[in-house]
C-alpha positions in Angstrom: 64.9 9.1 45.0 67.8 8.0 46.7 69.8 10.8 44.8 67.1 13.3 46.0 67.5 12.2 49.6 71.3 12.2 49.5 71.2 15.8 48.0 68.8 17.1 50.5 71.1 15.7 53.2 74.3 17.3 51.7 72.5 20.8 51.6 71.0 20.5 55.1 74.1 19.0 56.8 76.2 22.2 57.2 73.1 24.0 58.7 72.9 21.1 61.3 76.6 21.4 62.1 76.1 25.3 62.4 73.0 24.8 64.7 74.6 22.2 66.8 77.8 24.5 67.3 75.4 27.4 68.3 73.5 25.0 70.6 76.7 23.8 72.5 78.0 27.3 72.8 74.9 28.4 74.5 75.1 25.7 76.7 78.8 26.3 77.6 77.9 30.0 78.4 74.9 29.2 80.5 77.1 26.6 82.3 79.8 29.4 83.0 77.1 31.6 84.5 75.7 29.0 86.6 79.2 28.2 88.1 79.7 32.0 89.1 76.1 32.1 90.5 76.8 28.9 92.5 80.2 30.4 93.8 78.2 33.5 94.9 75.5 31.3 96.7 78.4 29.3 98.4 80.0 32.8 99.7 76.7 34.0 100.9 75.9 30.8 102.6 79.3 30.5 104.3 78.8 34.4 105.6 75.5 33.7 106.9 76.6 30.5 108.8 79.5 32.5 110.1 77.0 35.4 111.2 74.8 32.9 113.2 78.0 31.5 114.7 79.1 34.9 116.1 75.3 35.6 117.2 75.5 32.4 119.1 78.8 33.1 120.8 77.6 36.7 121.5 74.4 35.4 123.6 
């Protein structure tokens, strides 16, 4: 019984490593995409803030 469990673990282990590696890769790619989106949002917010300041000055 223990030998069967150990054999199953040895057989499944490489697939678990591959699955975890792919999962980490997906998280990293999504994180990089989110960082770029956050940079764009910050730029848009800064531009919007500057536009509002210019409107107040012109009034």
